[in-house]
ZAVEX-480164 format. One record per residue (C-alpha): residue number from 1; x, y, z. Coordinates in nm, 2 decimals, padded with zeros to 4 digits, m for minus. Layout:
BEGIN
[r NUM,[X,Y,Z]]
...
// end
This chain:
BEGIN
[r 1,[m01.43,07.48,04.04]]
[r 2,[m01.69,07.38,04.30]]
[r 3,[m01.95,07.58,04.10]]
[r 4,[m01.86,07.38,03.79]]
[r 5,[m01.91,07.05,03.98]]
[r 6,[m02.25,07.16,04.11]]
[r 7,[m02.37,07.28,03.77]]
[r 8,[m02.26,06.97,03.59]]
[r 9,[m02.36,06.68,03.83]]
[r 10,[m02.44,06.44,03.55]]
[r 11,[m02.11,06.48,03.38]]
[r 12,[m01.92,06.44,03.70]]
[r 13,[m02.12,06.12,03.79]]
[r 14,[m02.03,05.96,03.45]]
[r 15,[m01.66,06.06,03.50]]
[r 16,[m01.65,05.90,03.85]]
[r 17,[m01.81,05.58,03.71]]
[r 18,[m01.55,05.56,03.44]]
[r 19,[m01.25,05.60,03.68]]
[r 20,[m01.41,05.37,03.94]]
[r 21,[m01.41,05.06,03.72]]
[r 22,[m01.04,05.04,03.66]]
[r 23,[m00.96,05.13,04.02]]
[r 24,[m01.19,04.86,04.14]]
[r 25,[m01.04,04.60,03.90]]
[r 26,[m00.69,04.71,03.99]]
[r 27,[m00.78,04.66,04.36]]
[r 28,[m00.93,04.32,04.29]]
[r 29,[m00.63,04.22,04.10]]
[r 30,[m00.40,04.34,04.38]]
[r 31,[m00.61,04.14,04.63]]
[r 32,[m00.59,03.83,04.41]]
[r 33,[m00.21,03.86,04.37]]
[r 34,[m00.17,03.92,04.74]]
[r 35,[m00.38,03.61,04.81]]
[r 36,[m00.17,03.41,04.57]]
[r 37,[00.14,03.51,04.75]]
[r 38,[m00.01,03.42,05.08]]
[r 39,[m00.09,03.07,04.94]]
[r 40,[00.28,03.00,05.00]]
[r 41,[00.57,02.85,04.81]]
[r 42,[00.49,02.50,04.92]]
[r 43,[00.22,02.30,05.11]]
[r 44,[00.31,02.01,05.32]]
[r 45,[00.00,01.84,05.45]]
[r 46,[m00.18,02.10,05.66]]
[r 47,[00.13,02.32,05.68]]
[r 48,[00.27,02.57,05.43]]
[r 49,[00.59,02.75,05.37]]
[r 50,[00.52,03.12,05.30]]
[r 51,[00.70,03.34,05.05]]
[r 52,[00.84,03.54,05.35]]
[r 53,[00.98,03.22,05.51]]
[r 54,[01.13,03.11,05.19]]
[r 55,[01.30,03.44,05.12]]
[r 56,[01.44,03.45,05.47]]
[r 57,[01.58,03.10,05.42]]
[r 58,[01.74,03.22,05.09]]
[r 59,[01.90,03.51,05.27]]
[r 60,[02.03,03.28,05.55]]
[r 61,[02.18,03.04,05.29]]
[r 62,[02.34,03.33,05.11]]
[r 63,[02.49,03.45,05.44]]
[r 64,[02.64,03.11,05.51]]
[r 65,[02.79,03.10,05.16]]
[r 66,[02.93,03.45,05.19]]
[r 67,[03.11,03.35,05.51]]
[r 68,[03.25,03.04,05.35]]
[r 69,[03.36,03.19,05.02]]
[r 70,[03.47,03.54,05.13]]
[r 71,[03.57,03.79,04.86]]
[r 72,[03.50,03.53,04.58]]
[r 73,[03.13,03.51,04.68]]
[r 74,[02.90,03.61,04.39]]
[r 75,[02.53,03.64,04.49]]
[r 76,[02.41,03.59,04.13]]
[r 77,[02.54,03.23,04.13]]
[r 78,[02.28,03.15,04.40]]
[r 79,[01.99,03.29,04.21]]
[r 80,[01.95,02.98,04.00]]
[r 81,[01.65,02.74,03.98]]
[r 82,[01.87,02.46,04.12]]
[r 83,[01.98,02.66,04.42]]
[r 84,[01.62,02.78,04.50]]
[r 85,[01.50,02.42,04.46]]
[r 86,[01.77,02.29,04.71]]
[r 87,[01.66,02.56,04.96]]
[r 88,[01.29,02.47,04.94]]
[r 89,[01.37,02.10,04.96]]
[r 90,[01.56,02.15,05.28]]
[r 91,[01.27,02.35,05.42]]
[r 92,[01.03,02.08,05.32]]
[r 93,[01.24,01.81,05.49]]
[r 94,[01.24,02.01,05.81]]
[r 95,[00.87,02.07,05.79]]
[r 96,[00.80,01.70,05.74]]
[r 97,[01.00,01.62,06.05]]
[r 98,[00.81,01.87,06.25]]
[r 99,[00.47,01.72,06.13]]
[r 100,[00.59,01.37,06.22]]
[r 101,[00.70,01.48,06.56]]
[r 102,[00.36,01.63,06.63]]
[r 103,[00.18,01.32,06.50]]
[r 104,[00.39,01.08,06.71]]
[r 105,[00.38,01.31,07.02]]
[r 106,[00.76,01.29,07.06]]
[r 107,[00.90,01.53,07.31]]
[r 108,[01.23,01.57,07.50]]
[r 109,[01.17,01.52,07.87]]
[r 110,[01.27,01.78,08.13]]
[r 111,[01.54,01.54,08.26]]
[r 112,[01.72,01.52,07.93]]
[r 113,[01.70,01.90,07.89]]
[r 114,[01.83,01.96,08.24]]
[r 115,[02.12,01.72,08.19]]
[r 116,[02.23,01.89,07.86]]
[r 117,[02.19,02.24,07.99]]
[r 118,[02.36,02.16,08.32]]
[r 119,[02.66,02.00,08.15]]
[r 120,[02.71,02.28,07.90]]
[r 121,[03.06,02.44,07.97]]
[r 122,[02.92,02.78,07.87]]
[r 123,[02.68,02.77,08.17]]
[r 124,[02.93,02.64,08.43]]
[r 125,[03.10,02.84,08.70]]
[r 126,[03.36,02.66,08.92]]
[r 127,[03.24,02.34,08.77]]
[r 128,[02.88,02.40,08.88]]
[r 129,[02.58,02.51,08.67]]
[r 130,[02.51,02.88,08.72]]
[r 131,[02.16,03.01,08.66]]
[r 132,[02.30,03.37,08.63]]
[r 133,[02.56,03.27,08.37]]
[r 134,[02.29,03.07,08.18]]
[r 135,[02.06,03.37,08.16]]
[r 136,[02.34,03.61,08.07]]
[r 137,[02.46,03.39,07.79]]
[r 138,[02.11,03.37,07.64]]
[r 139,[02.06,03.74,07.68]]
[r 140,[02.37,03.81,07.47]]
[r 141,[02.20,03.60,07.19]]
[r 142,[01.87,03.78,07.23]]
[r 143,[01.70,03.47,07.36]]
[r 144,[01.49,03.39,07.66]]
[r 145,[01.54,03.07,07.87]]
[r 146,[01.20,02.94,07.77]]
[r 147,[01.27,03.00,07.40]]
[r 148,[01.61,02.83,07.43]]
[r 149,[01.46,02.53,07.61]]
[r 150,[01.19,02.50,07.35]]
[r 151,[01.44,02.50,07.06]]
[r 152,[01.66,02.26,07.24]]
[r 153,[01.37,02.02,07.31]]
[r 154,[01.27,02.04,06.94]]
[r 155,[01.63,01.96,06.83]]
[r 156,[01.66,01.67,07.07]]
[r 157,[01.33,01.52,06.95]]
[r 158,[01.44,01.56,06.59]]
[r 159,[01.77,01.38,06.67]]
[r 160,[01.58,01.10,06.84]]
[r 161,[01.34,01.06,06.55]]
[r 162,[01.61,01.06,06.28]]
[r 163,[01.85,00.85,06.48]]
[r 164,[01.59,00.57,06.47]]
[r 165,[01.62,00.58,06.10]]
[r 166,[01.98,00.65,06.03]]
[r 167,[02.12,00.43,06.30]]
[r 168,[01.91,00.12,06.23]]
[r 169,[02.13,m00.02,05.95]]
[r 170,[02.27,m00.37,06.00]]
[r 171,[02.59,m00.45,05.81]]
[r 172,[02.66,m00.82,05.76]]
[r 173,[03.03,m00.89,05.80]]
[r 174,[02.98,m01.21,05.60]]
[r 175,[02.87,m00.99,05.31]]
[r 176,[03.17,m00.77,05.36]]
[r 177,[03.40,m01.07,05.36]]
[r 178,[03.24,m01.20,05.04]]
[r 179,[03.27,m00.87,04.87]]
[r 180,[03.64,m00.84,04.96]]
[r 181,[03.71,m01.19,04.84]]
[r 182,[03.55,m01.11,04.51]]
[r 183,[03.77,m00.80,04.48]]
[r 184,[04.08,m01.03,04.52]]
[r 185,[03.95,m01.29,04.27]]
[r 186,[04.19,m01.32,03.97]]
[r 187,[04.09,m01.43,03.62]]
[r 188,[04.33,m01.52,03.34]]
[r 189,[04.21,m01.38,03.01]]
[r 190,[04.30,m01.35,02.65]]
[r 191,[04.15,m01.08,02.43]]
[r 192,[04.08,m01.03,02.06]]
[r 193,[03.96,m00.71,01.91]]
[r 194,[03.77,m00.67,01.58]]
[r 195,[03.85,m00.30,01.49]]
[r 196,[03.63,m00.06,01.31]]
[r 197,[03.91,00.03,01.06]]
[r 198,[03.88,m00.31,00.90]]
[r 199,[03.52,m00.24,00.79]]
[r 200,[03.54,00.13,00.69]]
[r 201,[03.64,00.06,00.33]]
[r 202,[03.33,m00.16,00.30]]
[r 203,[03.09,00.12,00.39]]
[r 204,[02.92,00.29,00.09]]
[r 205,[02.70,00.58,00.19]]
[r 206,[02.41,00.70,m00.02]]
[r 207,[02.47,01.02,m00.21]]
[r 208,[02.22,01.21,00.00]]
[r 209,[02.29,01.04,00.33]]
[r 210,[02.49,01.34,00.47]]
[r 211,[02.23,01.59,00.36]]
[r 212,[01.95,01.39,00.53]]
[r 213,[02.15,01.37,00.85]]
[r 214,[02.22,01.74,00.84]]
[r 215,[01.85,01.83,00.79]]
[r 216,[01.73,01.59,01.05]]
[r 217,[01.97,01.70,01.33]]
[r 218,[02.04,02.07,01.27]]
[r 219,[02.08,02.14,01.64]]
[r 220,[02.41,01.95,01.63]]
[r 221,[02.55,02.19,01.38]]
[r 222,[02.46,02.52,01.55]]
[r 223,[02.73,02.77,01.60]]
[r 224,[02.67,02.95,01.94]]
[r 225,[02.68,03.32,01.99]]
[r 226,[03.04,03.44,01.99]]
[r 227,[03.20,03.77,02.10]]
[r 228,[03.53,03.94,02.05]]
[r 229,[03.62,04.16,02.35]]
[r 230,[03.89,04.39,02.48]]
[r 231,[03.96,04.41,02.85]]
[r 232,[04.16,04.60,03.10]]
[r 233,[04.30,04.46,03.43]]
[r 234,[04.42,04.68,03.71]]
[r 235,[04.64,04.47,03.94]]
[r 236,[04.81,04.53,04.27]]
[r 237,[05.11,04.33,04.14]]
[r 238,[05.15,04.57,03.84]]
[r 239,[05.14,04.87,04.07]]
[r 240,[05.40,04.71,04.29]]
[r 241,[05.65,04.72,03.99]]
[r 242,[05.60,05.10,03.97]]
[r 243,[05.65,05.16,04.34]]
[r 244,[06.00,05.29,04.43]]
[r 245,[06.14,05.25,04.79]]
[r 246,[06.46,05.43,04.88]]
[r 247,[06.75,05.27,05.07]]
[r 248,[06.69,05.53,05.34]]
[r 249,[06.33,05.41,05.38]]
[r 250,[06.44,05.05,05.41]]
[r 251,[06.71,05.13,05.67]]
[r 252,[06.47,05.34,05.87]]
[r 253,[06.22,05.05,05.88]]
[r 254,[06.50,04.83,06.00]]
[r 255,[06.60,05.07,06.27]]
[r 256,[06.24,05.14,06.39]]
[r 257,[06.15,04.77,06.41]]
[r 258,[06.45,04.58,06.57]]
[r 259,[06.21,04.33,06.74]]
[r 260,[06.11,04.19,06.39]]
[r 261,[06.47,04.10,06.31]]
[r 262,[06.58,03.96,06.64]]
[r 263,[06.64,03.59,06.66]]
[r 264,[06.50,03.40,06.96]]
[r 265,[06.71,03.32,07.26]]
[r 266,[06.82,02.96,07.25]]
[r 267,[06.92,02.73,07.54]]
[r 268,[07.13,02.41,07.53]]
[r 269,[06.94,02.16,07.75]]
[r 270,[06.99,01.81,07.89]]
[r 271,[06.73,01.61,08.08]]
[r 272,[06.68,01.28,08.26]]
[r 273,[06.33,01.12,08.23]]
[r 274,[06.19,00.87,08.48]]
[r 275,[05.87,00.75,08.32]]
[r 276,[05.55,00.78,08.53]]
[r 277,[05.25,00.88,08.32]]
[r 278,[04.97,01.05,08.51]]
[r 279,[04.75,00.75,08.43]]
[r 280,[05.00,00.51,08.60]]
[r 281,[04.91,00.35,08.94]]
[r 282,[05.00,00.56,09.24]]
[r 283,[05.26,00.32,09.37]]
[r 284,[05.45,00.33,09.04]]
[r 285,[05.45,00.71,09.04]]
[r 286,[05.57,00.71,09.40]]
[r 287,[05.86,00.48,09.31]]
[r 288,[05.95,00.69,09.00]]
[r 289,[05.96,01.01,09.21]]
[r 290,[06.17,00.84,09.47]]
[r 291,[06.42,00.74,09.20]]
[r 292,[06.42,01.10,09.06]]
[r 293,[06.49,01.24,09.41]]
[r 294,[06.78,01.00,09.46]]
[r 295,[06.93,01.11,09.13]]
[r 296,[06.88,01.48,09.21]]
[r 297,[07.07,01.43,09.54]]
[r 298,[07.36,01.29,09.34]]
[r 299,[07.35,01.58,09.10]]
[r 300,[07.34,01.84,09.37]]
[r 301,[07.67,01.69,09.49]]
[r 302,[07.83,01.65,09.15]]
[r 303,[07.65,01.83,08.86]]
[r 304,[07.92,01.73,08.62]]
[r 305,[07.79,01.37,08.63]]
[r 306,[07.47,01.47,08.46]]
[r 307,[07.56,01.31,08.12]]
[r 308,[07.69,01.00,08.29]]
[r 309,[07.37,00.95,08.50]]
[r 310,[07.15,01.03,08.20]]
[r 311,[07.30,00.75,08.00]]
[r 312,[07.26,00.51,08.29]]
[r 313,[06.91,00.61,08.41]]
[r 314,[06.71,00.82,08.16]]
[r 315,[06.41,00.64,08.01]]
[r 316,[06.41,00.88,07.71]]
[r 317,[06.62,00.64,07.51]]
[r 318,[06.69,00.88,07.22]]
[r 319,[06.84,01.16,07.43]]
[r 320,[06.96,00.93,07.71]]
[r 321,[07.22,00.76,07.47]]
[r 322,[07.35,01.11,07.42]]
[r 323,[07.39,01.20,07.78]]
[r 324,[07.04,01.35,07.80]]
[r 325,[07.12,01.60,07.53]]
[r 326,[06.81,01.77,07.38]]
[r 327,[07.01,02.03,07.18]]
[r 328,[06.93,02.40,07.16]]
[r 329,[06.56,02.49,07.22]]
[r 330,[06.37,02.82,07.18]]
[r 331,[06.09,02.95,07.39]]
[r 332,[05.76,02.80,07.26]]
[r 333,[05.94,02.54,07.04]]
[r 334,[05.80,02.23,07.20]]
[r 335,[05.45,02.15,07.31]]
[r 336,[05.53,01.80,07.43]]
[r 337,[05.82,01.92,07.65]]
[r 338,[05.68,02.25,07.77]]
[r 339,[05.74,02.17,08.13]]
[r 340,[06.11,02.09,08.05]]
[r 341,[06.13,02.41,07.84]]
[r 342,[05.98,02.62,08.12]]
[r 343,[06.23,02.48,08.37]]
[r 344,[06.53,02.54,08.13]]
[r 345,[06.44,02.90,08.08]]
[r 346,[06.42,02.95,08.46]]
[r 347,[06.78,02.82,08.51]]
[r 348,[07.12,02.98,08.49]]
[r 349,[07.39,02.82,08.28]]
[r 350,[07.54,02.51,08.45]]
[r 351,[07.25,02.48,08.70]]
[r 352,[07.03,02.17,08.75]]
[r 353,[06.65,02.21,08.82]]
[r 354,[06.44,02.06,09.09]]
[r 355,[06.21,01.77,08.99]]
[r 356,[05.99,01.87,08.70]]
[r 357,[05.66,01.68,08.64]]
[r 358,[05.51,01.64,08.29]]
[r 359,[05.26,01.41,08.13]]
[r 360,[05.55,01.16,08.07]]
[r 361,[05.68,01.14,08.42]]
[r 362,[05.95,01.31,08.63]]
[r 363,[06.24,01.51,08.47]]
[r 364,[06.57,01.65,08.59]]
[r 365,[06.68,01.94,08.37]]
[r 366,[07.03,02.09,08.33]]
[r 367,[07.11,02.41,08.13]]
[r 368,[07.45,02.38,07.95]]
[r 369,[07.46,02.70,07.75]]
[r 370,[07.27,03.02,07.65]]
[r 371,[07.27,03.18,07.31]]
[r 372,[07.14,03.53,07.35]]
[r 373,[06.89,03.68,07.10]]
[r 374,[07.08,03.86,06.83]]
[r 375,[06.95,04.11,06.57]]
[r 376,[07.01,03.99,06.21]]
[r 377,[07.24,04.22,06.01]]
[r 378,[07.08,04.48,05.78]]
[r 379,[07.23,04.33,05.46]]
[r 380,[07.08,03.99,05.55]]
[r 381,[06.72,04.13,05.57]]
[r 382,[06.74,04.42,05.33]]
[r 383,[06.57,04.25,05.03]]
[r 384,[06.29,04.12,05.25]]
[r 385,[06.22,04.46,05.39]]
[r 386,[06.22,04.61,05.04]]
[r 387,[05.97,04.36,04.91]]
[r 388,[05.74,04.41,05.21]]
[r 389,[05.75,04.79,05.18]]
[r 390,[05.68,04.77,04.81]]
[r 391,[05.39,04.53,04.87]]
[r 392,[05.25,04.76,05.14]]
[r 393,[05.27,05.07,04.92]]
[r 394,[05.12,04.88,04.62]]
[r 395,[04.83,04.77,04.84]]
[r 396,[04.76,05.12,04.95]]
[r 397,[04.79,05.25,04.60]]
[r 398,[04.56,04.98,04.47]]
[r 399,[04.30,05.07,04.73]]
[r 400,[04.31,05.43,04.62]]
[r 401,[04.31,05.35,04.25]]
[r 402,[04.03,05.10,04.27]]
[r 403,[03.75,05.36,04.32]]
[r 404,[03.90,05.59,04.05]]
[r 405,[03.94,05.30,03.80]]
[r 406,[03.58,05.19,03.87]]
[r 407,[03.45,05.55,03.81]]
[r 408,[03.66,05.59,03.49]]
[r 409,[03.53,05.28,03.31]]
[r 410,[03.18,05.37,03.42]]
[r 411,[03.18,05.75,03.34]]
[r 412,[03.36,05.70,03.00]]
[r 413,[03.18,05.38,02.89]]
[r 414,[03.25,05.38,02.52]]
[r 415,[03.62,05.31,02.55]]
[r 416,[03.87,05.15,02.79]]
[r 417,[04.15,05.38,02.67]]
[r 418,[04.10,05.66,02.92]]
[r 419,[04.15,05.42,03.21]]
[r 420,[04.44,05.25,03.03]]
[r 421,[04.61,05.59,02.98]]
[r 422,[04.55,05.70,03.33]]
[r 423,[04.70,05.39,03.49]]
[r 424,[04.95,05.30,03.21]]
[r 425,[04.78,04.97,03.14]]
[r 426,[04.77,04.76,02.82]]
[r 427,[04.43,04.69,02.67]]
[r 428,[04.41,04.32,02.58]]
[r 429,[04.20,04.17,02.31]]
[r 430,[04.05,03.82,02.25]]
[r 431,[03.95,03.64,01.93]]
[r 432,[03.59,03.54,01.89]]
[r 433,[03.48,03.29,02.16]]
[r 434,[03.16,03.13,02.28]]
[r 435,[03.02,03.11,02.64]]
[r 436,[03.15,02.76,02.72]]
[r 437,[03.33,02.59,03.00]]
[r 438,[03.71,02.57,03.01]]
[r 439,[03.79,02.92,02.89]]
[r 440,[04.13,03.06,02.99]]
[r 441,[04.16,03.33,03.25]]
[r 442,[04.00,03.58,03.32]]
[r 443,[03.70,03.44,03.14]]
[r 444,[03.70,03.12,03.35]]
[r 445,[03.55,03.35,03.62]]
[r 446,[03.17,03.30,03.62]]
[r 447,[03.11,03.67,03.71]]
[r 448,[03.32,03.80,03.42]]
[r 449,[03.17,03.55,03.17]]
[r 450,[02.82,03.64,03.27]]
[r 451,[02.89,04.02,03.24]]
[r 452,[03.06,03.97,02.90]]
[r 453,[02.76,03.78,02.75]]
[r 454,[02.49,04.00,02.90]]
[r 455,[02.26,04.12,02.62]]
[r 456,[02.32,04.49,02.71]]
[r 457,[02.70,04.45,02.69]]
[r 458,[02.67,04.29,02.35]]
[r 459,[02.42,04.54,02.22]]
[r 460,[02.57,04.86,02.35]]
[r 461,[02.94,04.78,02.31]]
[r 462,[03.00,04.96,02.64]]
[r 463,[03.24,04.89,02.93]]
[r 464,[03.12,04.65,03.19]]
[r 465,[03.14,04.76,03.55]]
[r 466,[03.47,04.70,03.72]]
[r 467,[03.47,04.35,03.87]]
[r 468,[03.68,04.23,04.15]]
[r 469,[03.86,03.91,04.06]]
[r 470,[03.93,03.85,04.43]]
[r 471,[04.31,03.84,04.41]]
[r 472,[04.41,04.20,04.40]]
[r 473,[04.28,04.26,04.05]]
[r 474,[04.00,04.46,03.89]]
[r 475,[03.88,04.40,03.54]]
[r 476,[03.65,04.58,03.29]]
[r 477,[03.54,04.42,02.96]]
[r 478,[03.40,04.57,02.64]]
[r 479,[03.25,04.37,02.36]]
[r 480,[03.38,04.51,02.03]]
[r 481,[03.23,04.25,01.80]]
[r 482,[02.97,03.98,01.82]]
[r 483,[02.86,03.69,01.59]]
[r 484,[02.50,03.57,01.64]]
[r 485,[02.42,03.20,01.69]]
[r 486,[02.38,03.05,01.34]]
[r 487,[02.36,02.72,01.16]]
[r 488,[02.69,02.60,01.01]]
[r 489,[02.66,02.57,00.63]]
[r 490,[02.62,02.22,00.50]]
[r 491,[02.93,02.24,00.29]]
[r 492,[03.14,02.32,00.60]]
[r 493,[03.02,02.01,00.80]]
[r 494,[02.96,01.77,00.52]]
[r 495,[03.29,01.58,00.56]]
[r 496,[03.25,01.56,00.93]]
[r 497,[02.90,01.42,00.89]]
[r 498,[03.01,01.16,00.63]]
[r 499,[03.29,01.05,00.87]]
[r 500,[03.04,01.00,01.15]]
[r 501,[02.80,00.80,00.93]]
[r 502,[03.09,00.59,00.80]]
[r 503,[03.20,00.51,01.16]]
[r 504,[02.85,00.43,01.26]]
[r 505,[02.80,00.18,00.97]]
[r 506,[03.15,00.03,01.03]]
[r 507,[03.05,m00.02,01.39]]
[r 508,[02.75,m00.22,01.28]]
[r 509,[02.96,m00.44,01.06]]
[r 510,[03.22,m00.50,01.33]]
[r 511,[02.95,m00.58,01.58]]
[r 512,[02.79,m00.83,01.34]]
[r 513,[03.12,m01.00,01.28]]
[r 514,[03.21,m01.01,01.65]]
[r 515,[02.87,m01.15,01.74]]
[r 516,[02.92,m01.42,01.47]]
[r 517,[03.26,m01.52,01.60]]
[r 518,[03.15,m01.52,01.96]]
[r 519,[02.86,m01.76,01.87]]
[r 520,[03.11,m01.99,01.69]]
[r 521,[03.34,m02.00,02.00]]
[r 522,[03.05,m02.08,02.23]]
[r 523,[02.96,m02.37,02.01]]
[r 524,[03.31,m02.52,02.05]]
[r 525,[03.44,m02.41,01.71]]
[r 526,[03.79,m02.26,01.67]]
[r 527,[03.78,m01.97,01.42]]
[r 528,[04.11,m01.82,01.32]]
[r 529,[04.15,m01.53,01.57]]
[r 530,[04.46,m01.34,01.69]]
[r 531,[04.44,m01.37,02.07]]
[r 532,[04.64,m01.14,02.29]]
[r 533,[04.90,m01.27,02.54]]
[r 534,[04.72,m01.41,02.85]]
[r 535,[04.71,m01.17,03.14]]
[r 536,[04.57,m01.19,03.49]]
[r 537,[04.31,m00.93,03.59]]
[r 538,[04.10,m00.86,03.91]]
[r 539,[03.82,m00.63,03.98]]
[r 540,[04.05,m00.38,04.14]]
[r 541,[04.33,m00.40,03.87]]
[r 542,[04.24,m00.46,03.51]]
[r 543,[04.36,m00.33,03.17]]
[r 544,[04.03,m00.43,03.01]]
[r 545,[03.80,m00.16,02.88]]
[r 546,[03.52,m00.11,03.14]]
[r 547,[03.25,m00.23,02.89]]
[r 548,[03.45,m00.56,02.86]]
[r 549,[03.55,m00.59,03.22]]
[r 550,[03.19,m00.60,03.34]]
[r 551,[03.08,m00.92,03.14]]
[r 552,[03.42,m01.08,03.22]]
[r 553,[03.36,m01.07,03.60]]
[r 554,[03.00,m01.17,03.56]]
[r 555,[03.08,m01.49,03.36]]
[r 556,[03.06,m01.82,03.54]]
[r 557,[03.03,m02.19,03.45]]
[r 558,[03.25,m02.42,03.24]]
[r 559,[03.60,m02.29,03.13]]
[r 560,[03.71,m02.16,02.90]]
[r 561,[03.43,m01.92,02.89]]
[r 562,[03.37,m01.65,02.62]]
[r 563,[03.22,m01.31,02.65]]
[r 564,[03.20,m01.02,02.40]]
[r 565,[03.05,m00.68,02.35]]
[r 566,[03.07,m00.37,02.13]]
[r 567,[03.34,m00.12,02.23]]
[r 568,[03.21,00.23,02.14]]
[r 569,[03.44,00.40,01.89]]
[r 570,[03.68,00.10,01.87]]
[r 571,[03.49,m00.20,01.74]]
[r 572,[03.40,m00.53,01.90]]
[r 573,[03.59,m00.72,02.18]]
[r 574,[03.59,m01.09,02.27]]
[r 575,[03.75,m01.22,02.58]]
[r 576,[03.84,m01.59,02.66]]
[r 577,[03.84,m01.66,03.03]]
[r 578,[04.10,m01.94,03.08]]
[r 579,[04.10,m01.97,03.46]]
[r 580,[03.95,m01.83,03.78]]
[r 581,[04.14,m01.81,04.10]]
[r 582,[03.90,m01.73,04.39]]
[r 583,[03.99,m01.46,04.63]]
[r 584,[04.07,m01.56,04.99]]
[r 585,[03.84,m01.45,05.27]]
[r 586,[04.00,m01.16,05.46]]
[r 587,[04.15,m01.21,05.80]]
[r 588,[03.98,m01.06,06.10]]
[r 589,[04.24,m00.79,06.14]]
[r 590,[04.23,m00.69,05.77]]
[r 591,[04.18,m00.30,05.78]]
[r 592,[03.97,m00.32,05.47]]
[r 593,[03.69,m00.50,05.66]]
[r 594,[03.63,m00.21,05.90]]
[r 595,[03.67,00.06,05.63]]
[r 596,[03.43,m00.10,05.39]]
[r 597,[03.18,m00.19,05.67]]
[r 598,[03.17,00.18,05.77]]
[r 599,[03.13,00.29,05.41]]
[r 600,[02.86,00.04,05.34]]
[r 601,[02.69,00.13,05.66]]
[r 602,[02.68,00.50,05.56]]
[r 603,[02.54,00.41,05.23]]
[r 604,[02.26,00.20,05.39]]
[r 605,[02.19,00.48,05.63]]
[r 606,[02.16,00.73,05.35]]
[r 607,[01.93,00.50,05.16]]
[r 608,[01.71,00.44,05.47]]
[r 609,[01.69,00.81,05.53]]
[r 610,[01.60,00.89,05.17]]
[r 611,[01.33,00.62,05.18]]
[r 612,[01.20,00.75,05.51]]
[r 613,[01.16,01.10,05.37]]
[r 614,[01.00,00.97,05.06]]
[r 615,[00.74,00.79,05.27]]
[r 616,[00.68,01.11,05.47]]
[r 617,[00.62,01.30,05.14]]
[r 618,[00.36,01.05,05.04]]
[r 619,[00.19,01.06,05.39]]
[r 620,[00.17,01.44,05.41]]
[r 621,[00.14,01.53,05.03]]
[r 622,[00.39,01.78,04.92]]
[r 623,[00.30,02.04,04.66]]
[r 624,[00.55,02.31,04.54]]
[r 625,[00.42,02.62,04.36]]
[r 626,[00.68,02.66,04.08]]
[r 627,[00.57,03.02,04.00]]
[r 628,[00.60,03.12,04.36]]
[r 629,[00.93,02.94,04.39]]
[r 630,[01.08,03.15,04.11]]
[r 631,[00.93,03.48,04.23]]
[r 632,[01.19,03.73,04.34]]
[r 633,[01.16,03.95,04.65]]
// end
């Protein structure tokens, strides 16, 4: 071979020149593409967001969504232009804040950092800051103290910067009171409607009107792609029906798990409360304890007087009237009376406790009776055990069957029958349907709908992969018939088009008539109109159509006043405003004042924040590379 190369140098040189050109061009193209990727997804002033940073942010966002949604999480739903746009917008906002912090030289001081770190419970030991605990806690997160302080300083500076924007709103209570008064304003009105139906007989369409409308707006008459499918569902519930559990298995479970069927021990308790909250002055608490000690001395001498002394002295009025009776209580049954409960479970029947202190004050506790824990009879719990064992067995069987079901529909893709026969399932079939919202289950599931209308599924008529519906069910779908998108024939939609055109023309006639009558009323004339019975309406409570309510509450001036407008699909409405009863200014303690002030303040804050970021975008010039944004990893 080497001899051939030496003897044919000219030929070899030509060959090398030929193959060098495409390799050189390929290398240049690769370099250009690499440079384009390095240009980033977005530029914000002198800063840029690289493709790597963007993809990492996408992964982080998907991770958060996966944690929130659990088994129902579908990664494909996040690979949409809208989701990618929302991620890059969040990154841009963060980068704008960083640039503004640099420009304004805002930094968190060491004192602020020290105070926050020093007061963090995670870094305290015996109430004091522990440098060792601080370093250990950070090491567990894979972070150095300097890195942590840097991130904390950045976060504090960001909070300070944005707080100056978000917390700068001023809500005028005078405006709030005026708005609430307007909400309570009452207007007495009468209504007359000029309906479309009156004018429909007058409409005469041209012979070719429907055809012209059809030709001019063919997109309205498109029939979308439709498919007819068969599908198979493997469900844990169905498997549970096939599971058999013997009486011996149920009884054995009952005998092996007695603790599951034992009722809790209950104790009949009485108490006397002498109120003395921990926040009360020391002298009051001292007096309360002295009173409790005096009562305890009496009870030590005569325990049988407990009910009598409780009625006379207990400041728990509910139980005190009943001789201090709290009824039967179980361990862990009361958070508020835990101290009383603990004391009761430490006593023997008939005994009285020492003084018990709680958040409410001082208690004396007496135990009247003890009901021992008892195991529920087998017959009482038999059905519950049977259901639990069936459910457990079905879950195990479903887990084992899931892999086999998935493999079967994949390995025998031309039919669902093998899987149906194997698991004794019924193949279900649908009529033709389109990819629209509001479909019945299981096609209301986005994952199932997307797989059903995938081009490959429609073309091949093969089983889709087994999909987890997230509720103990797996489904596989097979398209058995498809009907391409097509234009509906003119003959099929002609009547519908003519009805629409007739309504449109009738609406014009009704509007013209209504406008004429309204003008006459405003001139002081009294045309013959059938007014409705007078009713009182307010902005918060009105039976008027929204399109009529708006001009009614805008009207002002001399009464009676008249307003009118077209009511889409119904005709034309005219309203006579007979009287206006102004709303009263709210009182200072009206709860609506505070609620609306907070709501209004949040709205102003959001608007201020949006305006601030809009100004930052202008200052630093934001450019998004759409092609890079849509590029996949």
